[in-house]
N, C-alpha and C positions, 0 to 999 in steps of 0.2 A: 635414160630412155623415157620418152613421153608416151602417155596413154593415148590411143587413137580417139578422136572426137566421136562421141555418140551422136547419131542423127537427132535433130531437134524436132522433127515431125513425129508425134506418137503414132505407133502402129498397133492395129487391133486385128486379131484373127478370130473369126467366128467359126466354131466347129460343131457339127452335128453328124449323125451317122451317114445320111445319104447326101448331105449338102444340096438338098433339093427344095427345102421349105424354110424352116426356121432360120438357118444360117444365111440363106440367100436374102430373106426378108430383112434380117438384121443388117447385113452388109448394105442393102439398098437404102435402108433408113439412115445409116451412118453416112454414107456418101451424100445423100440428099441434105441432111442437116449440117454436116461439117464441111462440105465442099472439099477443098484440097488441104484442109488443116489437119487431117488425120489420114494415114495410110490404111486402107481397108483391104482385108483378105478374108476369104472363106474357104472352107474345105470340109471333107468328110472322111470318116474312117472306112466307109464302104460306099463310095459315091454312086448315085443313081445315073441313069443314062441321060436324063434331062431334068430341068427344074419343074417342080410340081405346077401344072397349069392353073390350078385353083389359087396357088400362092401368087402366080403371075397376075391373075385377074384381080385378086385382092389388093395387090400393090398398085396396079393400074388405076384402081378406083381412087387412090390418094395421089395420083400424078407421078408415080415412080415406076419406071420401065425397067424390069429385070429380064426381059425376053432374051437379051443377048448373052446372059450368064450361062455358064456350063458348070455342072458339078465337077469338083476337082478332088483328087486324092490328097489327103493330108500328108505332108512330107516334113521331115525334120527341119529343113532349111527355113520353110515358112514359119514354123513354130518358133525356132530359135531367133528369127528376125523380128518377132512380135513383142511389143511391150506388154500387151494384155492379150490373154487368150480367154475367150468366152466360150464355155462348153454348154451344150443344150441337148442333154439326153444321150451322150455317147458313152457314158459309164467308164469302164476300165480301158476302153480302146483309145481314149484321149491321152496324149503324151503329157508327161510332167517334166518341166525343166526348172531346176533350181534357179531362183532369182527372177522368175517370170511371174507377173501378177496374174492370178486366175480368178474368174468369176464363173459360177455355174448357175445358169438361169433355168428354173423349173418351168417348162412350157409344154403345153399340149402339142403332140406331134400332129401337124396338119395333114399328113398322108392319109388319104381316103376319107377325109372329113369334108362336109359340105361347106360352101362359101360362107355361110353364117358363122360357123365355128372358126374358119380360117381368118375371118375379119377380126374376131376377138383376139386370136393369137397375134395377128398383125398389130393391133392396137396395144396389146400388152408389150410386145417387142419394142414398139416406139417409145413407151415409157421407160423401159430399161435403157434403151440407147440414149435417150435424152439425159438420164442420170449419169450414164457413163461419159457422155460428151461434156457435161457440166464439170466433171472431175478432170478430164483430160485437157479441155480447152475452155477454161472458165470465162474467157472473153467473148465466147459465142453465146448469144441468148437464144434459148429454145423454149417455146411454150410447152410445158409438160402436159 
């Protein structure tokens, strides 16, 4: 009996509590920097009704439009289908699946923060995403 072929496109799931700020900005950065070379997902353990408008503004400043995104509830299928799960402040509510690579990024929660703080978070997320992308798709050159 043969083993089913695993997909060749790496997949990343970004998870935070509300899926309204950090995880949406990270997903936006990875889509922007990787194009279609990485499958990108984001979700939250307790999704908000909409993406944080200050996060939308901060991303718009760097030419990335996340206005069409909607916070999504984290589900088992999305987690199991991901090669890498990046958690951002969701604590014990994030699932753990054996054999899945995890990274936990310690980032300020942009909820209720002024644009100046959200810009700093956005820029820190970009650095994390660039390092992750360099590992997942080393043929893609990104200025860190």
